[in-house]
N, C-alpha and C positions, 0 to 999 in steps of 0.2 A: 861210148863208154869203153874203158880198157877191159878187154875180156879175153881170157885165155880159152879159146874155143876147143883146143885140143885136150884140155883138162878133163879127166873122167867125171861124168855126172854133171857137166856144165851145159848139156843140151837143153834147149827150150823149144817145145813143140806144142802144136794144137791139133787135136782131132775133133772134127766137126760132126755134131750129132743132129743138126737141124735147129731151127728157131735160134735161140741164143745159147743152146746147150753145147758146151765144148768140154773136152777132157784136156787139161793143161798139164804138161810135165815140165816143171821148172827146176832144173837141177835135180835134187833128190826128192822134190815135193810133187805130189799129184793132187790136182784140184779138179772138181767138177763145177761147172757154172750153170746156173739157171736150169735146173733139171726139168725137161718137158719130154715125157715118154708117151704121150697120147699118140694113137695111130690115126691114119687117114680116115676121115669121116666122123671122128669123135669130136665132141664139143669141149672147148675150153671156157670155163666160166670166169668172167671178168668183173663181176659185182654189179649191183644195181640193175639186175635183170639182163645185163649185156653179156653176150656170149659170141664165140666165133668158132667155125668148124675148121679143123685141121685139114690141109690139102695134101700133106705129104706124110710119109712114114718116118719114124725116128731111125737114125743110124746107130744110136747108142741106146741100149736097154739095160735095166738094172742088173740082170744076170751076167752081163758081159763086163761089168765095171771092175777095175782093179781095186785094191785097198786105197782108200782116200785119206789124205791128210785133212781135207776140209771141203765143204761145198761153199761156193761163193754165190750168193743170191742177191741180185740187184733190187728186187722188189717182189711183193706178194701179188702176183697175178697168175691166172690159170694157165697161161702159156709160158710161164717161167718156173712155177712150182705147181705141179698138178697132183691129182688124186693118186696117181701111180707112184709118184715120189713119196707122198705121205705114207703110202702102204708099204713100199718096198725098201726105202733107205733105212738103215739101222738108226734107231732113235738116239743113240749115243754119238752119231756123226757130228763133228763140229761144223757149224754153219755160221758163216760170217755175213752179216746182213744189216738192214736198217732196224732201228728200235721197234717200229711197227710190225715188220715181218717177224722179228724175233718173238714178239708177244704172241703172234698168231701160231708160230711153230711150237711155242711152249704149251699152248692149249692142245696141240696135237700130239704131245708127248715127247717132243725133242728136248733133250736135256743139256745140250752143249752149244747153245747159241751165243755168239758174240755180237752185241748190238753196237754199231758204230754211228756216231754223229759225224757231220762233215769235218774232214781233215783229221779225225781220230785214226789211230793206227792199231792194228792187231798183228801180233808176231807169232810165227810158227818157227820152231827150231828142230834141227836134225843134225846131231853132232856139232861141228863147228859152222854149219850153214844155217842161215836165217832167211825166212821169207817174210818181208814186211808187206802188209796189206793196208793201204791208206784209203779211207772213204773220200770220194769226191762228190760234191753236191750235184744234183740234177733236177731238172724240171720236166715232169712227165706230161703236163698239160698247161696251156697258157691261161692266165686270168682266172675266172671263177671255176673253170674245169679242174684246176689244180686241187681244189678242196675235195673233190669226189674221187680223185685218182690216188693210188697209194704212194707213200714215200718211196723215193727211188734214189739209188746211189750208183755212181761209177766207182771204179777201183784202180788205184795204181799199185802194181805188184813189183817188188824189188827183190832180186836174189842177191843176198849179201854173203860173201865167202871170206873166211879167214885166210890170212897169209902172213908171210914174214913181215911185211910192212903194215900189217893190221887189216881190219875188215875193209872190204871193197865191194861196191855195187857192181856186179858183173852183167846184169841185165835189168832193164826197167821197161815195163809195159803198162798200157792204160786200156781198160775195158770201160766203155762209155756207160753201159746200162741204158735203160729206155729214157734217155733225156733228149730234149730239144737242144739245138745249138744255142749257146749263150756265150758272149765274149768273155765272161768271167772264167770260163773253162781254161783260159790261158794261165790261170793260177797253177794248173798242173805243172807247168814248166818252172814257174817261179818258186813253188814250194818244194818240188821233188827233183827237178832237173830234167835234162833232155831224155827223150824216149828212144827205145830201140824198136818198139812196135806199138801199134794201136789196133784195137778190135772194136769198131763202132757198131752199135745197134741201129739199123736203118729201117727201111720198109715204108716210111711215110704213113704210118698207121693212122687211120682216120676214125674218130668217134663223133657221131652226130655232125659229120662234115668238117670237123676240126682236127688238124694234124697234131698227133701226140707223140710221135717218134720222128727222128730225122729222116727227111727225104733226100733225094740225090743232091740238091743244092746245099742243104744244111750239112750233109755229110762232107761235101767238098770244102765247105767253109771250115769245118773242124780240121780237115787235113791241112789246109793252109795255115790255120792258127797254131797247130801243135807240131807240124812238120816231122812226122815220124818217118824213119827210113822204110818201114814196112807197115802197110795197112791191110788187115784181113777183115773184110766186112761180113757180118752175120745178120740174122733177123730181118729177112727181106721177102720171103715168098711162101711161108708155110701156112699162112692164114688169110682168109678172105678180106680181113680188115687192112692187110698190107697193100698199099696202093702205089708204091714207088719201086719199080723193078730194079734189080741189081745192075742191069745193063745201063740204066740211066745214070747211076752213080759212077760207073766206070767211065762212061762217056764224058760226064761232067768234069771229073778229075783230069782226064786226058785233055779236054778242051782248055782247061785253065793251066795246063802244064804244072800242076801242083807237085810239090816235092815228094820224093820217095817212090816206092813201088807198091802197087795194089796187087796183092796175091789172092787169087780166088781159090777156095778150097771146097771141093764137093763133099756131100754128106758121106761120112765114113772114111774120108781121106785124112791123112796126117801131113802137116807141113811144118817147116821150121819157122820160128818167130825171130830168127836172127837175120840181120842184113847180110 
């Protein structure tokens, strides 16, 4: 993408809070993803009596958050939106999510949800800058398991800046959400264009012995499919249900000589999402 990285306010960074919680600064916009503030030893409730104990402490907590333009929520699960988020985040905070999750949040008093169906777009504006958020379909569980797991979406984020020649996409990234690998995810490139960065949710989460998030092999498949210059993996070791370590993904990508660079970010660290 043609991008004037020296232009003020054109930086794109990610601060990692653990699980799938990140603080994204995309030009003038600030987004929080999948807020999970539970501490080590606390239980995340996943529905149908299923729960999982957190193994790590969060590196982002509500009291430390800056003013947010929106929260981006891939789906309604206790390790992506927990009871602390419900209690602590202002009820007027815009939340971009699935129709199912928007309904749940409405019942909890949140008044500014945007419910997106696959390939629908929500727009944030600040001056002459625009952030486009496009919902990407996902599959959280194969076969019959899909009926008992929540709706899930990935998101393509595009920073659009005005200029003499007209609006231009200066950065484009994809956050996978808790989806399994599917070849149709190639539509991200067909519908939106080439990526600058990708943030895949990994972990190889298992429910009743069935994998419901990408493991190392599926994550590498997605890197090969979408060919991002930068890949920043998240969602891999915070809960006991996560069975595929980050090191397995890094090794798999290296063994395949998959395109781009894998950037590892520690909890509490901030990295660039530009190549």
